[in-house]
N, C-alpha and C positions, 0 to 999 in steps of 0.2 A: 599568708603574711609572714610568719616566722616559723621556720621548720627546724626540727632538731631539738626542741625543748625537752622532749622525753629522754634524749640521750645526754643532754647537758649535765644533769645531776650525776651521771655515772662517770663523767670525765673531768669535771671541774670542781674546785673547792666550793664549799657552801656559800662563802661570801661573794664569789663571782656569779654563782647561780642567782643569788638574791639580786645583785646589781643588774643582771641580764633581764630578770623578770620585771624589774622596775622600768627599765628602758622599753621593754615590750609593751608595757601597759600605757606608755605615753604615745603610742603610735597614732591613734585617732585624734588625740589632743594636739599633736604636732600639725596634722593636716588642717584641723580647725583653726589653730593659731595662724597658720600661713594664710588661709583665706581671709581671716579678719585683718591681719596686718597689711595684706595686699589690697584691701578694700574691694573684695569681690562682692557681687550683688547678693542680696539675701536669698535669691532663688538658688544660688550655689551653696551658700552657707548652711541653710536650714537642713537639707538632707544629711550633710556631714555632721552637723550638730546632733541630729536625731540618731544617726548611726553611732556616734561616740557615746551618747547617753545609753543606748541599748547595750553597747559593748561593755561599758563600765558596769552597768547593772549585772550583766552576765558574769563579769569578772568577780564581783562581790560574792556571788553564790558559789564560786569554785573553792 
């Protein structure tokens, strides 16, 4: 999904690293939002919602 995060902290100021991590954390939510706004069927939305939920839970433990 997003590569180079381990290098980012070495080459960018702290505030830029913080903003980049915030954007990274919205990735699955953006996909979910697109499906909802585009009125995709629940069969397409449910797996993405579950994946977003798992991903956000994993992010909290980091």
